[in-house]
C-alpha positions as CSV (number, residue, x, y, z in Angstrom):
1,M,15.5,8.9,-74.0
2,N,14.0,11.3,-76.1
3,R,13.3,15.1,-75.2
4,R,10.0,15.0,-74.3
5,Q,10.9,11.6,-71.7
6,K,13.7,13.9,-70.3
7,S,11.4,16.9,-69.9
8,I,8.6,14.7,-68.1
9,L,11.3,13.2,-65.8
10,K,12.7,16.6,-65.0
11,D,9.3,18.2,-64.1
12,F,8.6,14.8,-62.0
13,A,11.5,15.7,-60.0
14,I,11.2,19.0,-59.6
15,V,7.5,18.2,-58.1
16,I,8.9,15.8,-55.7
17,V,11.6,18.0,-54.5
18,I,8.8,20.8,-53.9
19,T,6.4,18.5,-52.6
20,A,9.1,17.2,-50.2
21,I,10.2,20.9,-49.0
22,A,6.7,21.6,-48.5
23,V,5.9,18.6,-46.3
24,V,8.7,19.6,-43.9
25,A,7.7,22.9,-43.7
26,M,4.1,22.2,-42.9
27,I,5.6,19.7,-40.2
28,N,7.6,22.3,-38.7
29,F,4.7,25.0,-38.9
30,K,2.3,22.4,-36.8
31,D,5.0,22.2,-34.3
32,W,5.5,25.8,-34.0
33,V,1.7,26.2,-33.6
34,N,1.4,23.4,-31.1
35,R,4.3,25.0,-29.2
36,S,2.7,28.3,-29.2
37,E,-0.5,27.1,-28.0
38,A,1.1,25.1,-25.2
39,M,3.1,28.4,-24.2
40,R,-0.3,30.2,-24.2
41,A,-2.0,27.5,-22.1
42,M,0.8,27.9,-19.6
43,E,0.6,31.6,-19.5
44,H,-3.5,31.5,-18.9
45,L,-2.6,29.1,-15.9
46,R,0.2,31.4,-14.6
47,R,-2.7,34.0,-14.2
48,R,-5.0,31.5,-12.7
49,V,-2.3,30.6,-10.1
50,G,-1.5,34.1,-9.4
51,Q,-5.2,35.0,-8.9
52,Y,-5.3,32.1,-6.3
53,R,-2.1,33.1,-4.8
54,D,-3.3,36.8,-4.2
55,E,-6.8,35.8,-2.6
56,H,-4.8,32.6,-0.5
57,G,-1.5,33.9,0.1
58,S,0.0,30.6,-1.2
59,V,0.3,28.7,-4.5
60,P,-2.5,26.0,-5.1
61,P,-2.8,22.5,-4.6
62,K,-2.2,20.0,-7.5
63,S,-6.1,19.0,-7.3
64,W,-6.9,22.7,-7.9
65,V,-4.6,23.2,-10.9
66,D,-6.0,19.8,-12.5
67,R,-9.7,21.3,-12.1
68,Q,-8.5,24.5,-13.5
69,R,-6.7,23.1,-16.6
70,E,-9.8,21.3,-18.2
71,N,-11.1,24.9,-18.6
72,L,-7.7,26.6,-19.9
73,P,-7.9,27.4,-23.8
74,G,-5.4,25.0,-25.5
75,N,-5.1,22.6,-22.3
76,I,-4.7,19.7,-24.6
77,R,-1.1,20.9,-25.9
78,L,0.2,20.9,-22.4
79,G,0.3,17.0,-22.3
80,N,1.5,15.6,-19.1
81,L,1.7,18.6,-16.7
82,Q,4.2,18.1,-13.8
83,Y,2.7,20.7,-10.8
84,R,5.5,21.0,-7.8
85,A,3.6,23.1,-5.2
86,R,4.0,20.3,-3.2
87,W,7.9,21.0,-3.1
88,I,7.6,24.7,-3.0
89,T,8.5,26.0,0.6
90,F,9.1,29.6,2.2
91,E,12.8,29.3,1.4
92,S,12.1,28.5,-2.5
93,T,13.8,31.0,-5.1
94,P,11.6,32.5,-7.8
95,D,13.8,30.6,-10.1
96,E,12.1,27.4,-8.9
97,F,10.0,25.5,-11.5
98,L,6.3,25.5,-10.5
99,A,5.0,23.6,-13.3
100,Y,6.4,22.1,-16.7
101,T,5.5,20.0,-19.2
102,E,7.8,17.8,-21.9
103,A,7.3,18.7,-25.7
104,N,9.0,16.8,-28.0
105,Y,8.8,18.5,-31.4
106,N,10.6,17.8,-34.8
107,L,13.4,19.6,-36.6
108,L,13.5,23.3,-36.1
109,V,11.6,23.5,-32.9
110,G,13.2,20.4,-31.1
111,K,12.9,18.8,-27.7
112,G,12.4,20.5,-24.6
113,Y,10.4,21.8,-21.8
114,I,7.8,24.6,-21.1
115,V,8.3,25.6,-18.0
116,L,6.7,27.9,-15.6
117,R,8.8,29.3,-12.8
118,L,7.7,30.4,-9.5
119,G,8.9,34.0,-9.7
120,A,6.3,34.0,-12.8
121,V,3.3,33.7,-10.2
122,L,4.9,35.5,-7.3
123,R,5.8,39.0,-8.9
124,D,3.5,38.4,-11.9
125,D,6.6,39.6,-13.9
126,G,7.4,36.4,-15.7
127,H,6.0,34.3,-18.7
128,P,6.2,30.6,-19.6
129,E,9.5,29.9,-20.9
130,W,11.1,27.2,-23.3
131,I,14.0,25.4,-22.1
132,D,15.8,23.0,-24.0
133,R,16.3,19.4,-22.6
134,K,19.7,19.1,-21.3
135,E,19.5,22.4,-19.6
136,F,16.1,21.5,-18.1
137,E,17.1,18.5,-16.7
138,T,20.4,20.0,-15.2
139,L,18.4,22.9,-13.3
140,L,15.6,20.7,-12.3
141,A,18.3,18.0,-10.5
142,Q,19.5,20.9,-8.7
143,Q,15.9,21.7,-7.4
144,Q,14.4,18.3,-6.6
145,S,14.7,16.9,-3.0
146,P,15.6,13.2,-2.9
147,E,12.1,12.9,-1.5
148,E,10.6,14.4,-4.8
149,I,12.7,12.1,-7.0
150,Q,11.7,8.9,-5.0
151,I,8.0,9.8,-5.2
152,L,8.3,10.5,-9.1
153,Q,9.9,7.0,-9.5
154,Q,7.1,5.2,-8.0
């Protein structure tokens, strides 16, 4: 191989490596943006549920949340939103999950759940949070009643 061929091969390898790094960076940036949008949509939901609670004294039913969700900015990023108002009682603690959605992202962002806790709505002092998948499943298992598990499995 002569000098010119080696130079072309080296330049080609550099371009390929830079392109691969840029692709990975863009994928992670896309995931970060999607996660931010989902968190923002959950924050809007928190505010609307809080307003409903202030007016009516309890958290709204799922049908109300479904209607409100259609008008939330970034609602498409919420995916399959699970709303647990049906299982919230007067004995429920502020740490209980009121709403959550699974979020599966690549590499740096990872897989987890975006969660809205009951306390964030009751006291208006919390925000949606990102919880790792294993931690979420452990916490949810502690909160779910056998009836809820049975209905979700159907």
